[in-house]
C-alpha positions in Angstrom: 0.0 0.0 0.0 1.4 3.4 -1.0 1.7 5.9 1.9 2.0 9.2 0.2 -1.3 10.8 1.4 -1.1 12.1 4.9 -4.1 14.1 6.0 -5.4 14.9 9.5 -9.2 14.8 9.6 -9.4 14.5 13.3 -11.2 17.9 13.5 -14.1 16.2 11.8 -14.0 13.1 13.9 -13.0 11.1 10.8 -10.8 8.1 11.3 -11.7 5.9 8.3 -13.5 5.9 5.0 -13.8 2.9 2.7 -15.0 2.7 -0.9 -14.2 0.6 -4.0 -14.7 -0.1 -7.6 -12.9 2.9 -9.2 -10.6 2.8 -12.2 -6.9 3.4 -11.5 -4.7 6.3 -12.6 -1.7 8.2 -11.3 -1.4 11.9 -10.9 -0.9 14.8 -8.5 -4.0 16.4 -7.3 -3.5 19.8 -5.8 -5.3 22.0 -3.4 -8.0 20.2 -1.5 -9.4 22.7 1.1 -11.0 21.7 4.3 -12.6 24.6 6.3 -10.6 25.4 9.4 -7.8 23.1 8.3 -4.6 24.0 6.4 -4.7 23.6 2.6 -2.5 20.8 1.4 -1.5 18.9 -1.7 -2.2 15.3 -2.3 -0.4 12.8 -4.5 -2.3 9.8 -5.7 -0.4 6.7 -6.9 -1.5 3.7 -8.8 -1.9 0.6 -6.7 -4.6 -2.0 -7.3 -8.3 -1.9 -7.9 -9.9 -2.6 -4.6 -10.7 -0.7 -1.4 -9.5 2.8 -0.8 -8.9 4.2 2.6 -8.6 7.8 3.9 -7.6 8.3 7.5 -5.0 9.9 9.7 -1.5 8.9 8.3 -3.2 6.5 5.9 -3.3 6.7 2.1 -5.2 5.9 -1.0 -4.5 2.3 -2.1 -6.4 2.6 -5.3 -7.1 5.4 -7.7 -10.2 7.5 -8.2 -11.6 8.3 -11.6 -12.8 11.7 -10.5 -11.4 12.4 -7.1 -12.6 15.9 -6.7 -16.2 14.9 -7.3 -15.8 12.1 -4.9 -14.3 14.2 -2.2 -17.0 16.8 -2.7 -19.5 14.0 -2.0 -17.7 12.7 1.1 -17.1 16.1 2.5 -19.8 18.5 1.3 -17.9 21.6 2.3 -14.6 20.5 0.9 -14.4 23.2 -1.7 -15.5 26.2 0.2 -13.1 28.9 -0.8 -11.4 30.9 1.9 -8.9 33.3 0.5 -6.8 33.7 3.7 -5.4 30.2 3.4 -2.0 29.5 1.8 -1.0 26.3 0.1 1.5 24.0 1.8 2.7 20.7 0.6 1.9 17.6 2.7 3.2 14.7 0.5 5.6 12.0 1.5 9.1 13.1 0.4 10.1 9.4 -0.1 7.2 8.7 -2.5 8.4 7.9 -6.0 5.6 7.9 -8.6 5.5 5.5 -11.4 6.3 6.8 -14.9 2.7 6.6 -16.3 0.8 9.8 -15.8 -2.8 10.6 -16.7 -4.1 14.2 -16.3 -7.1 15.0 -14.1 -9.8 16.0 -16.5 -12.5 17.4 -14.3 -12.5 19.5 -11.1 -14.8 21.7 -9.2 -15.0 23.7 -6.1 -17.3 26.1 -4.3 -16.8 29.8 -4.0 -17.3 31.7 -0.8 -20.3 34.0 -1.6 -18.8 36.8 0.6 -15.9 36.9 -1.8 -17.7 37.5 -5.1 -16.4 36.2 -8.4 -18.0 36.6 -11.9 -16.3 34.6 -14.5 -18.2 36.1 -17.4 -17.4 39.7 -16.4 -13.7 38.8 -15.7 -13.2 37.3 -19.2 -15.3 39.9 -21.0 -13.8 43.1 -19.7 -10.8 43.4 -22.0 -8.0 42.1 -19.9 -7.2 39.0 -21.9 -7.8 38.3 -25.6 -7.5 34.5 -26.1 -10.7 33.3 -24.4 -13.9 32.3 -26.2 -17.2 31.2 -24.9 -18.8 28.2 -26.4 -22.2 27.4 -25.0 -21.9 27.6 -21.2 -18.2 27.0 -21.2 -15.2 29.3 -21.6 -12.1 28.0 -23.5 -8.7 29.5 -23.4 -5.0 28.6 -23.3 -2.5 29.4 -20.6 0.8 27.9 -19.6 0.8 25.6 -22.6 -2.6 24.0 -22.0 -6.2 24.4 -23.0 -8.5 25.4 -20.1 -12.2 24.7 -20.0 -14.1 26.5 -17.3 -17.6 27.6 -16.3 -19.4 29.1 -13.3 -22.7 27.8 -11.9 -23.6 30.5 -9.3 -21.1 29.8 -6.5 -19.4 26.8 -8.1 -16.6 26.7 -10.6 -16.2 23.6 -12.8 -13.1 23.3 -14.9 -11.2 20.7 -17.0 -7.6 20.1 -18.0 -6.1 22.4 -15.4 -5.3 22.1 -11.7 -7.1 24.1 -8.9 -4.0 26.1 -8.0 -3.6 27.6 -11.5 -7.3 28.5 -11.5 -7.0 30.3 -8.2 -3.9 32.1 -9.2 -4.9 33.0 -12.8 -8.4 34.4 -11.8 -7.1 36.4 -8.8 -9.2 34.4 -6.4 -6.9 35.2 -3.5 -7.7 38.9 -3.8 -9.9 40.1 -0.9 -12.6 41.8 -2.9 -14.7 43.1 0.1 -11.6 44.8 1.4 -10.7 46.2 -2.0 -14.2 47.5 -2.5 -14.0 49.3 0.8 -10.7 50.9 -0.1 -11.7 52.1 -3.6 -15.2 53.3 -2.8 -14.1 57.0 -2.8 -17.1 58.4 -4.6 -20.6 57.7 -5.8 -19.6 56.9 -9.4 -17.1 54.2 -8.6 -19.7 52.8 -6.1 -22.1 52.5 -9.1 -19.5 50.7 -11.1 -18.8 48.3 -8.3 -22.5 47.5 -7.9 -22.9 46.9 -11.6 -19.7 44.9 -12.2 -19.4 43.1 -8.8 -17.3 40.0 -9.0 -15.0 41.2 -11.8 -11.4 40.3 -10.8 -8.0 41.2 -12.1 -6.3 38.3 -13.9 -2.7 37.1 -13.4 -1.7 36.3 -17.0 1.7 35.1 -18.0 3.9 38.2 -18.3 5.4 37.3 -21.7 2.1 36.7 -23.3 0.6 39.8 -21.7 3.5 42.0 -22.8 3.3 40.9 -26.5 -0.5 41.1 -26.4 -0.5 44.7 -25.3 2.2 45.7 -27.7 -0.2 44.3 -30.4 -3.2 46.0 -28.8 -2.1 49.6 -29.4 -4.8 51.5 -31.4 -6.8 48.4 -32.1 -10.2 47.2 -30.9 -10.7 43.9 -29.1 -11.9 42.0 -32.1 -8.9 43.0 -34.1 -6.5 42.2 -31.2 -8.0 38.7 -30.9 -7.5 38.1 -34.7 -3.9 39.2 -34.5 -3.1 37.0 -31.5 -4.8 34.0 -33.0 -2.9 34.4 -36.2 0.4 34.8 -34.2 -0.4 31.7 -32.2 -1.3 29.6 -35.3 1.9 30.6 -37.0 4.4 30.3 -34.1 2.7 28.5 -31.3 2.2 24.7 -30.7 -0.9 23.1 -32.0 -2.9 21.0 -29.5 -6.2 19.2 -29.8 -8.9 19.3 -27.1 -12.3 17.8 -27.5 -11.7 17.4 -31.2 -10.8 21.0 -31.8 -7.4 22.6 -32.5 -6.0 25.2 -30.2 -2.6 26.9 -30.2 -0.3 27.8 -27.3 1.1 31.3 -27.3 4.5 31.6 -29.1 7.6 31.3 -27.0 10.2 34.0 -26.6 12.6 31.9 -28.7 10.1 31.5 -31.6 9.3 35.1 -31.8 12.9 36.3 -31.5 13.7 34.2 -34.6 10.7 35.2 -36.6 11.2 37.5 -39.6 9.4 40.8 -40.0 7.7 39.4 -43.1 6.4 36.4 -41.1 5.1 38.6 -38.4 3.5 41.0 -40.8 1.4 38.1 -42.3 -0.2 37.9 -38.8 -1.8 41.3 -39.4 0.5 43.0 -36.9 1.3 45.9 -39.3 3.8 48.4 -37.8 3.7 46.4 -34.5 5.7 43.6 -36.1 9.0 45.4 -35.7 8.2 46.1 -32.0 7.3 42.5 -31.3 10.5 41.4 -33.0 12.7 43.9 -31.3 11.3 43.3 -27.9 11.7 39.5 -28.3 15.3 39.8 -29.5 16.1 42.3 -26.7 14.8 40.1 -23.9 16.4 36.9 -25.4 19.8 38.6 -25.8 19.8 40.2 -22.4 18.4 37.2 -20.6 15.9 39.5 -18.8 13.4 37.5 -16.7 10.0 39.3 -16.7 9.1 37.4 -13.4 11.7 39.5 -11.6 9.5 42.5 -12.1 7.2 41.1 -9.4 9.9 41.8 -6.8 10.3 45.4 -7.9 8.3 48.4 -6.8 5.7 49.7 -9.2 7.8 52.6 -10.4 10.9 50.5 -10.9 9.1 47.7 -12.7 7.4 50.3 -15.0 10.7 51.9 -15.7 12.2 48.6 -16.7 9.3 47.8 -19.1 9.5 51.2 -20.8 12.9 50.2 -22.0 11.5 47.7 -24.4 10.6 48.7 -28.0 6.9 49.4 -28.5 6.2 49.7 -24.8 4.7 53.0 -23.8 3.0 54.2 -20.6 -0.3 52.4 -21.1 1.2 49.2 -22.3 3.5 49.1 -19.3 0.7 49.8 -16.8 -1.5 47.0 -18.4 1.3 44.5 -18.2 2.0 45.4 -14.5 -1.7 45.2 -13.6 -2.9 42.2 -15.6 0.1 39.9 -15.2 2.4 41.0 -12.4 0.0 41.8 -9.6 0.8 45.5 -9.4 -2.7 46.5 -8.3 -1.7 50.1 -7.8 -1.2 50.5 -11.6 -3.8 52.7 -13.3 -3.8 52.2 -17.1 -5.4 55.1 -19.0 -7.2 54.4 -22.3 -9.9 56.2 -24.1 -12.7 54.7 -21.9 -10.9 55.6 -18.6 -10.1 59.0 -19.9 -13.7 59.5 -20.8 -14.8 58.3 -17.3 -12.4 60.7 -15.6 -13.5 63.7 -17.8 -17.2 63.0 -17.1 -17.1 62.2 -13.4 -13.9 63.6 -12.0 -13.6 66.9 -14.0 -13.4 69.0 -10.8 -9.9 67.6 -10.2 -8.6 69.2 -13.4 -8.4 72.5 -15.2 -11.3 73.1 -17.7 -9.1 73.2 -20.8 -7.6 69.8 -19.9 -11.1 68.3 -19.4 -12.2 69.7 -22.8 -9.3 68.1 -24.5 -10.1 64.8 -22.9 -13.7 65.0 -24.0 -12.7 65.7 -27.6 -10.8 62.5 -27.7 -7.5 64.0 -28.7 -4.3 62.0 -28.1 -2.7 62.6 -24.7 1.0 63.6 -24.4 3.2 61.6 -22.0 2.9 64.3 -19.4 -0.9 64.4 -19.7 -1.1 60.6 -19.4 1.1 60.8 -16.3 -1.3 63.4 -14.8 -4.3 61.1 -15.2 -2.3 58.1 -14.0 -1.1 59.9 -10.9 -4.7 61.1 -10.2 -6.0 57.5 -10.3 -3.3 56.1 -8.1 -3.7 58.9 -5.5 -7.5 59.1 -5.5 -8.1 55.3 -5.3 -5.0 54.2 -3.4 -3.2 50.9 -3.4 -6.0 49.1 -5.3 -6.3 51.7 -8.0 -6.0 49.0 -10.7 -9.3 47.5 -9.5 -11.0 50.9 -9.6 -9.6 51.4 -13.1 -11.0 48.1 -14.4 -14.4 48.7 -12.9 -14.6 52.3 -14.3 -13.4 51.0 -17.7 -15.9 48.2 -18.0 -18.8 50.3 -16.6 -18.0 53.2 -19.0 -17.7 50.9 -22.0 -20.8 48.8 -21.3 -23.2 51.0 -19.3 -22.3 54.6 -20.1 -21.8 54.7 -23.9 -24.7 57.0 -24.3 
């Protein structure tokens, strides 16, 4: 009997569970969450088809076809999401899994209603460009895999991805009630919060986010999606999921070696040279975008501005939507319009008139709006920005 699962369930008075008749597989299953108990990781190993046991310092002796569904049945509150918990590993260090691996295809967990999340709003609000809704399900690619996910009120169901990635990617650790309290500085943002409640800031891969926003300059969302799809088809890896072809985002190495002609065929236009130059610069210097997480907002922004094709707005978008710099306040046409309409008393009349006319902003004018947003809304200015952006774009067009 393998002894790699070690879980204390004594707080529930549980010493033993037995069940049988499940097909065997082998994989790592991350992030089971028991209320009032630390979060831990579980490794499951192939043994023999027969009885399975869960108890203190006991382990699974057979494998489960859909373990998360099973655990949800055994422990109805297993997947209650409590953001304050951190993940810690509780697997046997001596355990050596066999070579055969089968990915977990279906997982689910419950959301804490006091920490709202709206999947549709989060994926429709212009943060990311490679997600599509098919029926009730959203499909996208991240970290080299296809992700299938949907929300049923306070439950998330997802396939082909582990729980930890879902929590990280969709910002489910962000304390939204606290954030709402911090950014509710005026009546207008309160209206935006009420209308868009549950929208969360994504944590995209920095490389994909950087190239995506270089491509996004002066383009609408539909055009951006076409460009990135063409770029992924040309330079990404093809993968099949549920009988359909999907494409991973191109790697740094692939884009650094691409010719301008090849990039131009992906509808990038003048952006092709910026994508090429940025990819070559990062590859040559060995710069690790992940290191930006450790820097202050200002220093990280300064570093991003060194790359070709990266201006103030692109840098702020990358910092906010991939690197967790929640104080970033990107200013685009919709945010500028929202500021001009609802925060005009903070600026001179001539500046407000220019914003309302839709004229391009100079670098100093962008910085003026950016500084206002960060000062007015504080350390979660990025959340205020996204709520104002989506509210203005969807609800205030007229």
